[in-house]
C-alpha positions as CSV (number, residue, x, y, z in Angstrom):
1,M,-25.1,54.8,21.9
2,S,-24.2,57.6,19.5
3,D,-20.7,56.5,18.9
4,V,-20.4,53.4,20.8
5,V,-20.2,50.7,17.7
6,L,-19.2,47.7,20.3
7,R,-20.1,47.7,24.7
8,I,-19.3,45.1,26.2
9,D,-21.5,45.0,29.5
10,N,-19.6,42.3,32.3
11,I,-19.1,40.3,30.5
12,S,-17.4,36.4,31.2
13,K,-17.2,32.7,29.3
14,Q,-17.0,29.6,31.6
15,Y,-15.6,26.4,29.8
16,R,-16.5,23.0,31.3
17,L,-12.7,20.6,30.5
18,G,-11.8,17.2,29.6
19,Q,-14.4,15.5,28.0
20,V,-17.9,16.4,27.5
21,S,-19.5,14.0,25.7
22,T,-18.5,10.3,25.0
23,G,-17.7,10.6,20.8
24,S,-20.8,8.6,19.9
25,L,-24.5,10.0,20.0
26,A,-26.0,5.9,20.9
27,H,-23.5,7.0,23.8
28,D,-24.2,9.7,24.2
29,L,-28.4,8.8,24.1
30,N,-27.2,5.2,26.6
31,R,-25.6,7.5,29.6
32,W,-29.0,10.3,29.1
33,W,-31.7,6.9,29.9
34,K,-28.9,5.2,32.5
35,L,-28.5,8.5,34.7
36,L,-32.6,9.5,33.7
37,R,-33.6,6.1,35.7
38,G,-31.1,7.4,38.2
39,K,-27.9,4.5,37.3
40,E,-24.2,5.2,37.3
41,D,-23.2,6.7,34.2
42,P,-21.5,3.7,32.3
43,Y,-19.2,5.4,30.8
44,L,-16.8,6.8,33.7
45,Q,-13.2,6.2,33.4
46,V,-11.9,3.7,35.6
47,G,-11.9,5.1,39.5
48,Q,-13.4,8.2,38.2
49,V,-16.2,8.5,41.2
50,N,-20.0,10.0,39.9
51,D,-21.0,12.5,42.9
52,R,-23.5,14.4,41.2
53,S,-24.3,15.9,43.9
54,V,-21.1,17.8,43.9
55,A,-20.2,20.4,41.2
56,S,-16.8,21.0,41.6
57,D,-15.3,24.3,40.1
58,S,-11.6,22.5,39.7
59,D,-14.5,20.7,36.3
60,Y,-14.9,24.1,34.9
61,V,-12.6,27.8,33.9
62,W,-13.2,31.2,33.1
63,S,-11.5,32.2,29.7
64,L,-13.2,35.6,30.4
65,K,-13.9,37.7,33.9
66,N,-16.1,40.8,34.3
67,V,-14.9,42.2,31.2
68,S,-16.5,45.4,29.8
69,F,-15.6,48.3,27.7
70,D,-16.8,50.6,25.2
71,V,-15.9,51.4,21.8
72,K,-16.2,54.3,19.4
73,R,-16.9,54.1,15.7
74,G,-12.8,54.5,14.3
75,D,-11.6,53.2,17.4
76,V,-8.3,51.3,16.7
77,V,-7.5,49.0,19.4
78,G,-5.1,46.4,20.3
79,I,-5.2,44.7,22.1
80,I,-2.8,42.4,23.5
81,G,-2.3,40.0,26.9
82,K,0.0,36.7,27.5
83,N,-0.5,33.6,26.1
84,G,-4.1,32.0,27.7
85,A,-5.0,35.8,28.3
86,G,-8.6,35.3,26.7
87,K,-7.5,37.5,23.6
88,S,-8.7,34.8,21.2
89,T,-11.9,34.2,23.3
90,L,-12.9,38.1,23.8
91,L,-12.5,38.4,19.7
92,K,-14.5,34.7,18.8
93,I,-17.0,36.3,21.6
94,L,-17.1,39.6,19.9
95,S,-17.3,37.4,16.1
96,Q,-20.6,36.0,17.3
97,V,-19.0,32.6,17.2
98,T,-19.5,31.9,20.3
99,S,-21.8,33.5,23.2
100,P,-21.3,34.4,26.8
101,T,-21.8,33.1,29.5
102,L,-22.8,36.3,31.4
103,G,-22.7,39.2,31.0
104,S,-24.6,40.8,27.1
105,V,-22.2,42.8,23.5
106,K,-24.2,44.8,22.0
107,I,-23.3,46.1,18.5
108,K,-24.0,48.8,15.6
109,G,-22.6,47.2,12.5
110,R,-21.7,44.4,10.5
111,V,-19.1,42.8,11.6
112,A,-16.0,40.9,9.7
113,A,-13.0,39.0,10.8
114,L,-10.4,37.3,10.9
115,L,-10.0,34.8,13.5
116,E,-7.4,32.2,12.6
117,V,-6.1,31.0,8.3
118,G,-8.6,29.2,6.9
119,T,-12.2,31.0,9.0
120,G,-15.0,31.5,7.3
121,F,-13.3,28.9,3.9
122,H,-15.4,26.3,2.6
123,P,-12.1,24.1,1.8
124,D,-13.7,22.0,-1.9
125,L,-14.7,25.7,-3.0
126,T,-12.6,27.7,-4.6
127,G,-11.0,31.2,-4.2
128,R,-13.5,33.5,-6.4
129,E,-16.2,30.6,-4.7
130,N,-14.9,31.8,-1.5
131,V,-15.0,35.8,-1.9
132,F,-18.4,35.2,-2.7
133,L,-19.7,32.9,0.0
134,N,-17.9,35.4,2.7
135,G,-19.2,38.5,1.3
136,A,-23.3,37.1,1.1
137,I,-22.2,35.6,4.8
138,L,-21.4,39.5,5.4
139,G,-24.5,40.7,4.3
140,M,-23.2,41.6,0.2
141,T,-24.9,41.5,-2.6
142,S,-23.6,39.6,-5.4
143,S,-22.8,43.5,-7.4
144,E,-21.9,44.9,-4.1
145,I,-19.0,42.2,-4.1
146,K,-18.0,42.4,-7.7
147,S,-18.0,45.7,-7.8
148,K,-15.1,45.5,-5.3
149,F,-14.0,41.5,-6.6
150,D,-10.8,42.7,-8.9
151,E,-8.9,44.9,-5.9
152,I,-10.0,41.6,-3.6
153,V,-7.5,39.6,-5.9
154,S,-5.2,41.9,-6.5
155,F,-4.8,42.8,-2.4
156,S,-4.1,38.9,-2.1
157,G,-1.6,38.9,-5.1
158,V,-3.5,35.3,-5.3
159,E,-5.2,35.6,-8.7
160,K,-3.5,32.7,-10.6
161,Y,-5.0,30.6,-7.6
162,I,-8.0,32.0,-8.0
163,D,-10.0,29.2,-9.7
164,T,-8.5,26.5,-7.0
165,P,-10.0,24.7,-4.3
166,V,-8.5,26.3,-1.1
167,K,-7.5,23.0,0.3
168,R,-4.1,22.9,-2.0
169,Y,-4.2,26.6,-0.6
170,S,-0.7,27.5,1.8
171,S,-1.4,28.5,4.9
172,G,-0.2,32.7,3.9
173,M,-2.3,32.2,0.8
174,M,-5.4,31.5,3.2
175,V,-4.2,34.9,5.3
176,R,-4.2,36.9,2.1
177,L,-7.3,36.3,0.8
178,G,-9.4,35.8,3.8
179,F,-7.2,39.5,4.8
180,A,-9.1,40.2,1.8
181,V,-12.4,39.9,1.8
182,A,-12.6,41.1,5.2
183,A,-11.1,44.7,4.5
184,H,-12.7,45.5,1.1
185,L,-16.3,44.3,1.7
186,E,-16.9,47.2,3.6
187,P,-17.6,46.0,7.9
188,E,-18.2,48.5,10.4
189,I,-15.9,47.0,12.2
190,L,-13.0,44.7,11.3
191,I,-11.6,42.2,13.7
192,V,-8.4,40.7,13.1
193,D,-6.3,38.4,15.2
194,E,-2.8,37.8,15.3
195,V,-3.1,35.2,12.2
196,L,-1.1,38.5,9.8
197,A,1.9,36.4,12.1
198,V,1.4,33.8,9.1
199,G,2.3,36.6,6.0
200,D,5.5,37.6,4.9
201,A,7.3,41.8,5.7
202,E,5.2,42.6,2.4
203,F,2.0,41.7,3.0
204,Q,2.0,42.3,6.7
205,K,2.6,46.4,5.4
206,K,0.0,45.9,3.4
207,C,-1.8,45.0,5.4
208,L,-1.0,47.4,8.3
209,G,-1.6,50.2,5.9
210,K,-5.0,49.1,4.7
211,I,-5.7,48.6,8.7
212,Q,-4.6,52.1,8.8
213,N,-6.8,53.6,5.6
214,V,-10.2,51.5,7.6
215,S,-9.7,53.5,10.0
216,S,-9.7,56.4,8.5
217,E,-12.8,56.0,6.8
218,G,-14.5,55.8,9.9
219,R,-14.7,51.6,10.9
220,T,-13.2,50.6,14.3
221,V,-10.6,47.8,14.1
222,L,-9.8,45.1,17.1
223,F,-6.1,44.3,16.1
224,V,-4.6,41.6,18.2
225,S,-0.6,41.1,18.0
226,H,2.4,40.2,20.0
227,N,4.6,42.9,17.5
228,M,4.1,46.3,19.8
229,Q,5.9,47.7,16.7
230,A,2.8,46.6,15.1
231,L,0.1,47.7,17.5
232,Q,2.0,51.3,18.1
233,A,1.9,51.9,14.8
234,I,-1.5,51.7,14.3
235,C,-3.3,52.0,17.4
236,K,-4.3,54.6,19.5
237,R,-5.7,52.5,22.3
238,G,-4.6,49.6,23.8
239,I,-6.6,46.9,26.9
240,L,-4.2,44.8,28.2
241,L,-6.1,41.6,29.1
242,K,-4.1,40.2,32.7
243,H,-6.1,35.7,33.6
244,G,-9.3,37.1,31.5
245,M,-9.4,40.0,32.7
246,I,-8.7,44.3,31.7
247,E,-5.0,45.1,33.7
248,E,-5.0,48.3,31.6
249,N,-7.8,50.6,29.8
250,S,-6.4,53.3,28.4
251,D,-3.9,55.5,26.0
252,I,-1.7,52.3,23.8
253,D,1.7,53.4,25.1
254,I,0.8,52.4,28.6
255,C,-1.1,49.1,28.5
256,I,2.3,48.2,26.3
257,Q,4.9,49.4,28.8
258,K,2.0,47.0,31.8
259,Y,2.5,44.8,29.6
260,T,6.2,44.6,28.9
261,G,5.8,45.0,33.4
262,L,3.9,41.4,33.9
263,F,7.6,39.3,32.8
264,Q,9.8,41.5,34.7
265,E,11.4,38.6,37.3
266,A,11.5,40.8,40.3
267,D,15.6,41.2,42.0
268,L,16.2,38.0,40.4
269,G,20.1,39.2,41.1
270,S,22.3,36.8,38.8
271,L,20.7,33.4,36.9
272,A,23.1,30.6,37.7
273,I,23.1,28.4,33.7
274,S,25.6,25.7,34.5
275,D,23.6,23.3,35.1
276,R,21.5,24.1,32.2
277,L,20.8,21.4,29.2
278,G,20.4,22.4,26.1
279,R,23.6,23.5,24.6
280,T,24.3,22.5,21.1
281,N,26.8,23.3,17.9
282,S,29.7,23.8,21.1
283,N,32.4,21.2,22.7
284,G,32.5,22.5,26.1
285,N,36.3,24.3,26.4
286,A,35.0,27.4,28.1
287,L,30.6,27.0,30.0
288,F,29.1,30.1,30.7
289,T,27.8,29.7,34.2
290,S,25.5,33.0,35.2
291,V,24.3,35.3,33.5
292,S,23.1,38.3,35.1
293,A,21.4,42.1,34.0
294,R,21.3,45.3,35.8
295,S,21.5,49.1,35.6
296,E,22.9,51.2,38.2
297,S,20.0,51.5,40.5
298,H,19.0,47.8,40.2
299,S,19.3,43.8,39.1
300,S,16.7,43.1,37.3
301,W,15.6,41.9,33.8
302,S,13.2,44.9,32.9
303,F,14.7,48.0,32.7
304,D,13.5,52.2,31.9
305,S,14.8,52.7,28.0
306,K,16.4,56.0,30.0
307,E,19.0,53.6,31.4
308,D,22.3,52.3,30.1
309,V,22.4,48.5,30.9
310,F,24.8,46.1,31.6
311,I,25.0,42.1,31.0
312,D,27.2,40.8,33.6
313,L,28.5,37.4,32.5
314,T,30.4,34.3,34.2
315,L,32.4,31.9,31.8
316,N,34.3,28.8,33.3
317,I,37.5,28.2,32.1
318,R,37.8,24.2,31.6
319,D,40.3,22.8,28.8
320,Y,42.6,25.4,26.7
321,C,40.6,28.2,24.6
322,D,42.7,29.6,21.4
323,G,42.0,32.6,22.5
324,L,38.6,33.7,23.2
325,A,36.1,35.8,21.8
326,F,32.4,36.9,22.3
327,Y,29.0,37.1,20.1
328,F,26.3,38.7,21.4
329,V,22.5,38.9,19.7
330,L,19.5,41.1,21.1
331,I,16.3,39.1,19.3
332,E,12.8,40.1,19.6
333,P,9.8,37.4,20.2
334,L,8.9,36.9,16.4
335,G,12.3,36.6,15.6
336,M,13.9,39.4,13.9
337,N,17.7,40.1,15.2
338,V,18.0,43.3,16.7
339,I,21.3,43.8,17.9
340,T,24.4,41.5,16.5
341,N,27.2,42.2,18.0
342,Y,30.1,39.8,16.3
343,K,33.0,38.7,17.4
344,T,34.4,41.4,19.5
345,R,38.1,39.6,20.7
346,I,38.3,39.4,24.0
347,M,41.6,37.9,25.1
348,E,44.0,36.7,22.6
349,N,45.4,34.0,24.4
350,S,44.0,31.1,26.2
351,P,43.0,32.6,30.2
352,K,44.0,30.1,32.8
353,V,42.1,26.7,32.6
354,G,39.9,26.1,35.9
355,E,39.5,29.8,37.1
356,P,36.2,32.2,36.1
357,L,36.6,34.6,33.8
358,H,33.8,37.7,34.6
359,F,32.9,40.8,31.9
360,S,30.1,42.1,30.9
361,L,28.2,44.3,28.2
362,K,26.5,47.6,27.4
363,I,23.7,48.5,25.6
364,P,23.2,52.5,26.6
365,K,20.8,54.5,27.6
366,N,18.0,55.5,24.7
367,S,19.2,52.9,22.8
368,L,15.9,50.7,22.6
369,R,12.0,50.8,22.3
370,V,10.1,49.1,24.8
371,G,9.7,46.2,24.3
372,Q,10.4,42.2,25.0
373,Y,14.2,41.0,24.1
374,L,15.6,38.0,23.8
375,M,19.4,37.3,23.3
376,Y,22.1,35.2,22.0
377,I,24.9,34.4,23.5
378,A,27.9,32.3,22.6
379,V,32.1,31.9,23.3
380,G,34.7,30.8,21.1
381,D,37.9,31.2,19.9
382,K,39.3,34.9,18.7
383,D,38.6,34.1,15.1
384,L,35.1,32.4,16.2
385,R,36.2,29.1,14.0
386,K,35.0,26.4,17.1
387,W,32.5,27.1,20.3
388,Y,33.3,27.1,23.4
389,D,29.7,27.5,24.8
390,V,26.7,28.5,23.2
391,I,23.4,29.8,24.4
392,D,20.5,30.3,22.6
393,N,16.1,30.3,23.2
394,N,16.7,26.0,23.9
395,I,18.0,27.2,27.3
396,N,15.4,30.0,28.4
397,L,16.8,32.4,29.3
398,P,14.7,35.4,30.9
399,A,13.4,37.7,28.5
400,L,14.6,42.1,28.8
401,S,12.0,44.0,29.1
402,I,12.3,47.5,28.9
403,T,9.5,50.1,29.7
404,S,9.8,53.6,29.2
405,S,8.4,56.2,32.2
406,E,7.9,59.1,29.3
407,L,5.8,58.5,26.5
408,D,7.8,60.1,23.9
409,P,5.6,60.0,20.4
410,H,9.0,59.7,19.0
411,H,11.1,57.6,20.8
412,N,9.6,54.4,19.5
413,M,9.0,55.1,15.5
414,G,12.1,52.2,14.9
415,L,13.6,49.3,16.3
416,V,16.6,51.1,17.7
417,S,18.3,54.5,18.2
418,L,22.2,55.5,17.3
419,P,23.4,59.1,17.8
420,F,24.3,60.9,13.8
421,E,26.9,62.9,14.0
422,L,26.0,65.7,12.2
423,K,27.8,68.3,10.0
424,L,26.9,72.0,9.1
425,D,28.8,73.4,5.9
426,N,29.2,76.6,5.4
């Protein structure tokens, strides 16, 4: 395998749908005995037909299908995909938590995995005892664990609670200690799932820095996240999964661009929202009836970063309004407000009741990094003391996708790009 530390060869994973066991050993034995004698299954649901001659494909689902790739020593690989794409199943196979239905996996070196909050921890043991337990599972000697113990505890920030049973830890404390153990016990391969989303911003920064240090030491990292900024910061290579199969295996920027393209709603045009429920904290004097996104070249919800993007809105004036002011926020999927356009006055006086009002918002080109953005839009009186209509996540607007046709390595170093005026003093 030379420098290849992970070789995944045509693996597939199948799961059976529904309840496989009866939930009782006595009932399972009774079912087995009846079926062995050619009798009907005594635990069939009412109306269910027991046809053992037909194996229906609908009873099974392929979580992964024909997945193959190699990972070399020192690679930091970002694994991305929509929910249900097979990311977690792949990591469980690589961590040897479960085995593939078909195919093979060859691993060279020791693997440490952080797949879920509290993975590998015994709830009744203290944090100190769990550090030694995890180290032993990874094949570390007691002296090796002791030499790293103080560093692990310091990194996790749970010194005060290290002799407390972990069942009393918060989810954030569990993740802190779990990541510290996995990263500091020097595995050749570190596998990290989306659990970092549980930690606060300071700890996430520490984790990303530690992952970069691990890779610089020649160890391999597989990193699953929906945070495109984190992936671009630490990964050079990406693997995009779609419906359990590899859609793209190449440069991380290309994978992110294709990932954002999965959310594109082609030729969507104007989206009618007047009849959508979920509006809150508003009196309905004015009501958004449609919203659409466009550029000079097309109407869609996915755009190249080099295009000016226009958000077109139609407002139905249903009752007297004390002027109009518009409120707009662009939000990352993890909840960070990227752009806020607070209290832009549209009109000082009330528009005519019963007539539609059309207006647009322009997002300048080259101002947004590649990624997905949710929108929060609202309209109120001219001073925003009263809300007439509020469109938030309850209305389920499509996500605004920004892609990039030119993979400029400096383009995505910040959340937004703003023009600065430089003046040279003579």
